[in-house]
Structure formats: C-alpha cells, structure tokens
N, C-alpha and C positions, 0 to 999 in steps of 0.2 A: 253365728248369725241367728240361729234358732233361739238362743237364750236372749239375745237382743230384741227380737220380735215379741217374745213372750213378756219381757219386762215392758215393752211399750204397750202391749195390749192390756196388761194388768193395770198400768198406771192410767191409761185411758178409761178403762172400765171404772176405776175408782172415781175419776173425775166425772163421768157421766152419771153414776149413781148418787154422787154427792150433790148434784145440781138439782135434784128433784125431777118432777115430771116436766113434759114439754107443753103443758096447757097454756103457759104465757109465752110460748115461742111466737113466731112472727104473726102479726096482725096486719090487717090491710085498711087502706083508706076507704072512704065512702064512694059509691058509684056515681053520685050526682055532680061531684067536682072532677075537673080534668085531673088526670093522674098519670104517673109514669112509674118506673121501676128503678130502684137502686139495687145492683147486683154486686154483692160483696164475695170476694174470694181471698184465700191466703196467698201470700207471695210464694212463688216456686222455691222449694228448698231441696238441697242435695241431701236426701236421707229423711230422717224422722227424729223428733225429739224423744230421747230415751226416757226422760223424766216426765213426759206428757206436757200439755199446754191447755189453756183455756182462754177463750176470747168472749168478752161481754160486749154486745152491741146494743145501742139504743138510737132510734131515729126520732127526731123532734122537728117541730115547726120552729121558726125563728123566735117566737115568743115563748118557747119552752113547753108546748103541749106535746105530750108523748104520742107518736104515731105507732110505735111498735118497738119491741125489744126481744132479745134472745141471747142465751149462752150458746156458743158454738156447739158444745156437746149435746145440748138439747135439740138443736137444729138437725145435727147429723143423726141422732137417735130416732128422730121422727121419720127419717128417710127409709125407703125399702132396703137400701144397702148401707148398713152401718159398720162396714168393714174399716179396717185401719186406713186404707187408701182413701175412703170417703171422708175422713177427718181432714185430709189434705187437698182433695181434688174437688170437693162440693162447692157449689155456688148458691148462696143465700140470696133469694130475690124477694125484696120488700117493696110492696106497693106503697106509693107515697103520693100526696097531692103534688101536682106540677107547681114549680116555682122553687124558691130557696128552701132547702131542707138541711138540717144539721145532722151529721153522723157522729156519734160519740162512741168510743171504744176503749177498752183496756185489754192488752194482750199480755198474758202471763205465762211464763215457762216455769215448770217445776225444776228446782235444783235441789236434789236430795229428796225432800218430801214431795207430795203432789202439788201442782200449782195452785196458787191462791185463786179462789173463785170470785170474780168481780161481782159487785153488788149492783144489779141492774137499776135499782131505784137511787143509788147514791152517785157520787161524782165518779166519772170515768176520765182517764188521763188524756185521751186523744180526742181531738175535735176537727171536723172537716166540714165546711159549708159547700154544698153542691147545688147547682142549678139543674133542676130536672124538667126537661121539656114535656109538654103534654104528649102522651102516647110514646114517649121516648124512654131511653135507658141510660143510666149513668154507671159505669164500671168503677168500683172502688176496690183497693187492695189493702189487706191488713199485712203489716210487716212486723218483724220481731227484733230488728236491729236497735231501735231506740224506743224504750217504753213510753216516752212523752210525745212522740211523733210516729204513731203506729198506723196511720191512715194516709193513703195517697190515691189520686185518681190513676186509673190504668190507661 
C-alpha cells in the first residue's frame, strides 16, 4: 500500500509541476452584473488513479467569451491543503454571470506515463450548458468513464 501511495504522489507531483503556476487559475466575473457560482467536483471514486490524472476546465459565455479557466492540479496546488485527498475531495467554485454558462472540460488519466495536460486555450472534449441563477449555485461533476462526456449536473 505504501508503494502505491508513493507512486500516486510522485505522478501527481509531476502533473502539478508540469502545469506551471496557478496565476491563470480561477478568475471571477464583474461585481456589477448579477452572478452565481458553478461548483465543480470530481465524481466519487473507490481508490485513486495510480497513474495520476489531470482535468482542464474553462467557463465561457454562450458567445465564447472566456470567464475563467484552470487545470485541476493548479487549483489544488493553490489551496492550503494540497494533499493527495485534496485532489479528489476539493470543490472548485467559479463565480460566473447569472444566465447560461458553458462549462468545457477534458479529463485525462495517465496510463503508463503521466496524463496528458489539457490545453486550456484549445479545444476541450466535454461541453455542458448550465443555467446559473442570480446569487445561486450549480453543482457540476467531472467523470472519468467517457472522455467525450465527462461533465454532468450533480
């Protein structure tokens, strides 16, 4: 078990350091418009990915204006607790304008080598349109079962 946890920690560390700094992690919408929050978390898993994983997330308006984006590893690294459990249990909260918001994501699991790092400025495989109520919250879950359908409402 100790070797398994060490392997997970090493792969996760490689993914975090390969992603760069967290300066482009989560950004927020303007204070003048009505806003809400999209809360993103990972699906509950039995165990951990030995090979590591990476999730790229981007939040956009319907016309494609980027509201914010983050790699999951950058988000977790910016938190006070960046333990292995934090990679699976954390919830990313993105402030967005109220109304229809598009959530885009790619969820990659490493098989052998570390996982492929999603390009936050490029195409992401999964798309989910959500209606965000003013001062409300929408819960979104990232899944790892289908790489082309990795987002769903909770």
